[in-house]
C-alpha positions in Angstrom: -0.1 0.2 -0.1 2.9 2.6 1.1 4.6 1.6 -2.3 1.4 2.4 -4.2 1.1 5.3 -2.6 4.4 6.7 -3.1 4.4 5.8 -7.0 1.3 7.9 -7.2 2.9 10.8 -5.6 6.0 10.5 -7.8 3.7 10.2 -10.8 1.8 13.4 -9.7 5.1 15.4 -9.2 6.1 14.2 -12.6 2.9 15.5 -14.1 3.1 18.7 -12.0 6.7 19.3 -13.1 5.9 18.5 -16.9 2.8 21.0 -16.6 5.0 23.9 -15.2 7.8 23.2 -17.9 5.0 22.8 -20.7 3.4 26.3 -19.7 6.8 28.0 -19.5 7.8 26.4 -23.1 4.7 27.8 -24.3 5.3 31.2 -22.6 8.4 31.3 -24.3 7.1 30.5 -27.9 4.6 33.1 -27.4 6.3 36.0 -26.3 9.5 35.2 -28.5 9.6 38.7 -29.8 9.3 40.2 -26.3 11.8 38.0 -25.0 14.3 38.6 -28.0 13.7 42.6 -27.4 14.5 42.0 -23.3 17.9 40.7 -24.2 18.4 43.0 -26.4 17.5 46.2 -24.1 19.2 47.4 -21.2 16.3 47.9 -18.7 19.0 49.0 -15.9 19.4 52.3 -18.1 15.5 53.0 -17.8 14.3 55.3 -15.2 11.0 53.7 -14.9 12.8 50.0 -14.1 14.8 51.6 -11.7 11.7 53.3 -10.1 13.1 56.7 -10.2 9.9 58.3 -10.4 9.4 57.4 -6.6 11.9 59.5 -5.5 12.8 60.8 -2.6 10.7 57.8 -1.6 13.6 55.5 -3.0 17.1 54.5 -1.8 19.4 57.0 -3.2 20.7 58.6 -6.7 24.6 58.1 -5.8 25.1 55.6 -8.9 22.3 57.1 -11.1 25.0 58.3 -13.8 26.7 54.6 -14.0 22.9 53.3 -14.3 21.8 55.5 -17.0 24.9 55.6 -19.0 24.7 51.9 -19.6 27.6 50.8 -17.5 25.5 48.1 -15.9 24.0 45.6 -17.8 21.8 42.5 -16.4 23.5 38.8 -16.9 22.0 36.7 -19.3 18.2 35.5 -18.1 18.2 38.0 -15.6 17.0 40.4 -18.4 13.9 38.3 -19.1 11.2 40.0 -17.0 9.0 36.7 -17.2 11.4 35.2 -14.8 10.9 37.7 -12.2 7.9 35.3 -10.7 10.7 33.2 -9.4 13.0 36.3 -8.3 10.8 36.9 -4.9 13.7 38.8 -3.2 14.3 40.9 -6.3 18.2 40.1 -6.5 19.9 40.6 -9.7 23.1 40.0 -10.8 24.7 42.3 -13.3 28.0 43.3 -15.2 29.4 46.6 -14.3 32.1 48.1 -16.5 34.5 51.1 -16.3 36.7 52.0 -19.2 40.3 51.7 -17.6 39.1 48.6 -14.9 37.3 46.2 -17.2 34.4 44.4 -16.3 33.4 43.0 -13.0 30.2 41.2 -11.5 27.7 43.3 -9.2 24.5 42.5 -7.1 21.5 44.6 -7.8 18.7 44.6 -4.7 15.5 46.3 -4.6 15.6 45.6 -0.8 12.2 43.8 -0.6 10.1 41.8 -3.0 7.3 43.8 -5.2 4.6 43.0 -2.8 6.8 44.7 0.1 7.6 47.7 -1.9 3.9 48.2 -2.6 3.1 48.2 0.7 5.7 50.8 1.1 4.0 52.9 -1.2 0.7 52.4 -0.1 1.8 53.2 4.1 3.4 56.6 2.7 0.1 57.4 0.9 -2.0 56.6 4.0 0.2 58.5 6.4 -0.1 61.6 4.0 -3.5 61.5 2.4 -5.6 58.6 4.1 -6.0 56.7 0.7 -3.8 53.8 -0.5 -2.6 55.5 -3.9 -1.0 58.7 -4.4 1.5 61.2 -5.7 4.1 59.4 -3.8 7.2 62.0 -4.2 4.2 64.8 -3.4 2.6 62.8 -0.4 6.3 62.3 1.2 6.3 66.0 2.2 3.1 65.3 4.3 4.8 62.6 6.4 7.3 62.3 9.3 9.9 61.6 6.6 9.9 65.3 5.7 9.7 66.2 9.5 13.6 66.4 9.9 14.0 68.8 6.8 15.1 72.4 7.3 17.3 73.5 10.2 17.4 70.7 12.1 20.7 70.0 13.5 21.1 66.3 14.3 19.5 62.8 13.9 18.3 62.2 17.1 17.2 58.8 18.9 13.9 60.3 19.6 12.9 60.9 16.2 13.9 57.4 14.9 13.8 55.0 17.7 12.2 51.8 16.8 12.1 52.4 13.3 13.7 49.3 12.2 16.0 46.6 14.0 19.3 49.0 13.1 17.7 52.0 15.3 15.9 49.6 18.0 17.8 51.2 20.5 20.1 53.8 19.0 22.7 56.0 20.6 23.3 59.7 19.3 26.9 58.0 18.6 25.3 55.7 16.4 23.2 58.1 14.6 25.9 60.4 14.0 27.9 57.7 12.4 24.8 56.9 10.2 24.9 60.8 9.0 28.5 61.0 8.7 29.1 57.9 6.6 25.9 58.3 4.6 26.9 57.6 1.0 24.2 59.1 -0.9 25.1 62.8 -0.5 28.1 64.7 -1.8 28.5 66.0 1.7 29.4 63.0 3.4 31.8 63.2 6.3 29.4 65.7 8.5 27.3 64.1 11.3 25.2 67.5 10.9 22.0 66.5 9.7 21.1 69.9 8.2 24.1 69.7 5.5 22.0 67.1 3.9 19.5 68.2 1.1 16.2 67.8 1.8 15.4 64.9 -0.8 18.6 63.2 0.5 17.6 63.5 4.4 14.0 61.8 3.3 16.0 59.3 1.2 18.1 58.6 4.4 15.1 58.0 6.6 13.0 55.9 4.4 15.9 53.5 4.0 16.3 53.7 7.9 12.4 52.7 8.4 12.0 50.0 5.8 15.4 48.2 4.9 18.5 49.8 6.4 20.8 47.2 5.1 22.3 49.9 2.8 23.0 52.1 6.0 24.9 48.8 7.9 27.1 48.4 5.0 27.8 52.2 4.9 28.5 52.6 8.5 30.3 49.7 9.1 32.3 49.2 6.0 34.3 46.1 4.4 37.0 48.8 3.5 37.7 49.0 7.4 37.5 45.3 8.2 33.9 44.6 8.9 32.6 41.4 7.6 29.8 42.9 5.3 29.5 43.0 1.3 30.9 46.4 0.2 28.3 49.0 -0.9 28.7 50.8 -4.2 25.7 52.8 -4.6 22.0 53.3 -5.4 19.7 54.7 -8.3 15.9 54.8 -7.5 14.9 51.7 -5.8 18.1 49.6 -6.9 21.2 49.1 -4.8 24.2 47.9 -5.8 27.0 46.1 -3.6 29.8 43.9 -4.5 29.6 40.7 -5.6 31.2 38.3 -2.8 30.7 34.9 -4.1 28.6 31.6 -3.8 26.3 31.6 -0.9 27.4 29.2 2.2 25.1 26.8 1.4 27.1 25.6 -1.8 29.7 25.0 0.7 28.0 22.5 2.9 29.2 19.4 1.0 32.9 20.9 0.7 35.7 18.7 1.6 35.9 18.5 5.6 39.2 20.9 5.8 37.5 23.8 3.8 34.3 23.6 6.1 36.3 23.6 9.1 37.9 26.8 8.0 34.8 28.3 7.2 33.4 27.3 10.5 36.2 29.2 12.3 35.5 32.0 10.4 31.9 32.3 11.3 32.7 32.0 15.0 35.5 35.0 14.2 32.6 37.0 12.7 30.4 36.4 15.8 33.2 37.8 17.9 34.2 40.6 16.1 30.5 41.8 15.9 30.2 41.0 19.6 33.1 42.7 21.0 35.1 45.1 19.0 37.0 48.7 20.0 34.3 50.9 18.6 32.0 49.4 21.4 29.1 48.9 19.2 27.3 45.4 19.6 26.0 44.2 16.1 23.6 41.2 16.7 22.4 39.0 13.5 19.0 38.6 14.0 18.6 36.5 11.1 21.0 33.9 10.5 20.7 31.2 7.6 23.1 29.7 5.1 21.9 32.2 2.6 22.7 35.1 4.4 26.7 35.1 4.3 28.6 34.1 0.6 32.1 33.1 0.6 34.9 34.7 -1.7 36.1 32.3 -4.6 39.8 33.6 -4.1 40.2 34.3 -0.8 37.8 32.0 0.6 36.6 34.8 3.1 33.4 34.9 4.6 31.1 37.5 4.4 27.7 38.5 5.4 25.6 39.3 2.3 22.3 40.1 3.8 22.3 42.8 6.6 18.7 43.7 6.8 18.3 42.5 10.4 21.0 43.7 12.3 20.1 45.2 15.7 23.2 47.7 17.2 23.5 48.3 20.8 25.9 50.8 21.9 27.6 49.6 25.2 29.1 52.9 25.9 25.6 54.2 26.3 24.5 50.9 28.4 27.5 51.3 30.7 26.5 55.2 31.2 22.7 54.5 31.6 23.0 51.5 33.7 19.8 49.7 32.9 18.8 47.0 35.7 21.0 44.3 35.4 23.2 45.7 32.9 26.3 44.3 34.0 24.9 40.8 34.2 25.8 38.4 31.5 23.2 37.7 29.4 22.6 33.7 28.3 20.4 33.4 25.2 17.9 30.8 25.3 17.8 27.8 22.7 14.7 27.4 20.6 14.3 23.7 19.5 11.7 24.5 17.0 10.7 22.5 13.6 11.3 25.3 11.5 14.5 26.3 9.9 17.0 29.2 11.1 14.8 29.7 14.5 16.3 32.1 16.8 14.8 33.3 20.2 16.0 36.2 21.4 14.6 39.7 23.1 15.3 42.6 21.5 15.0 44.7 24.8 17.3 42.6 26.8 20.3 43.0 23.9 19.9 46.5 24.0 20.6 46.6 27.6 23.1 44.0 28.6 26.7 44.9 28.2 27.8 41.2 28.0 25.6 38.7 25.6 26.2 35.7 23.8 23.2 35.9 21.0 25.8 36.2 18.0 27.7 32.7 19.4 24.3 31.3 19.9 23.2 32.1 16.4 25.8 30.9 14.8 26.3 27.6 16.6 22.5 26.9 16.4 21.9 27.7 13.2 24.7 26.9 11.1 27.1 24.7 12.8 25.8 22.2 15.3 23.6 19.1 15.0 20.4 21.3 15.7 20.9 23.2 12.4 18.5 22.6 9.3 18.3 23.9 6.1 16.7 23.0 2.8 15.8 19.3 3.9 19.5 18.9 5.5 20.7 18.6 9.2 23.8 18.1 11.1 24.8 21.8 10.4 28.3 22.8 8.2 30.5 20.7 10.4 28.5 17.4 9.8 30.0 13.8 9.3 33.7 14.9 10.7 36.5 12.3 10.1 36.4 9.2 12.2 39.2 10.5 14.6 37.3 13.8 15.4 34.1 12.2 15.7 35.8 9.4 18.2 37.2 12.3 20.5 34.0 13.7 21.2 35.4 17.3 21.9 34.2 19.1 18.6 30.5 17.6 19.5 30.6 18.7 23.0 31.7 22.1 22.4 29.1 22.6 19.4 26.3 21.2 21.8 27.7 23.6 24.8 27.2 26.4 22.1 24.0 25.7 21.3 22.4 24.5 24.2 24.5 25.0 27.1 24.1 23.0 30.2 26.0 24.9 32.6 25.7 28.7 33.5 27.5 30.8 31.3 28.6 27.7 29.3 28.0 29.0 25.8 30.7 32.2 26.4 33.6 29.4 27.4 32.3 26.9 24.6 32.2 29.6 22.0 35.9 30.7 23.0 36.9 26.9 23.1 35.3 25.8 19.8 37.0 29.2 18.1 40.6 27.8 19.2 39.6 24.5 18.5 38.8 25.4 15.0 41.7 27.1 14.4 44.0 24.4 15.6 41.9 22.4 13.1 42.2 24.3 10.3 46.0 24.8 11.0 46.5 21.1 11.2 44.6 20.4 7.6 46.8 23.3 5.8 
């Protein structure tokens, strides 16, 4: 009986697959002319495709000259709008060419799905007019995004606190950093908000409220050693970042030596974001295999999705001394039945100086036996060599890091795990 059911399901799957392929083939035939036109046209040089008409309700304009001059072109199948149905995240791969530097690969992001971007428009319109549709650039001037225009000197915590994960608990020091490093203005370098044009201020605030990833990349740049993709620029609702390499998931079945090195780098990232000389703790609230990528030449692990990053200012916490501010906080293990689960309290992350969240997130969702992704289990360090499995130390450290049995056990396990992985990595080189 079970075999009969499985055979029927297998046939049904094949029929559905053939139907989908047949539909795509039919669409290709019926739309041959428009498809050929799409392949020949450079939509990245078109203002409507870039949604420049929505500015200043957009992400910026610093790269518009490069886009409109045709220096960027979508790669191969990325030119076919028919395939946008499958591109839910609105992420595109393109080639960017400079006359003297040649061509290089870049990643273009709209920073949201088509539905999410439509909801942004509707929210702005409702705030301004009470209706779901409106003249967006005009309506923006009647919202809180225009309230900081004019002679307002500083971007202050009271004005933007809670708008997004980045500013869930902002300090003045963090906001000054965001303004000073804002790349969508020619006058970057000043923390004075009034030095920005009205349109630039609104773009900054829109980005901060709806998807602050570009501001994370600008404020904590890769050029200074932060483990994020390099921000290049924006045009309308299209942001360009440097292409890093294949996502971490593609290394799930890589040789053991490679996986050990990647795991060590991930733990080093967790340490750097938690403890650094700047005394900003950057907590990763969304940790999964497709949020990281690996450089093909240097093998370096980089964070490529920084939308959900909470920044806590440790200096401010020490200054304000909220309740239990100096008590070490241990994140609670979440044994849920979904992929990439994390348990955390934003309020606690904002109120404690010593927090193990990043170690917990990396160990549980990427490295340990509790990590599940795309139907797999066992994490990046699955199936270790026999001698390492027999020794048992790696498994014990991973278990304690993901689900500690002792008080403050994760802090110690994370430290020992970093050292042990470094040792293993050196041994295999």
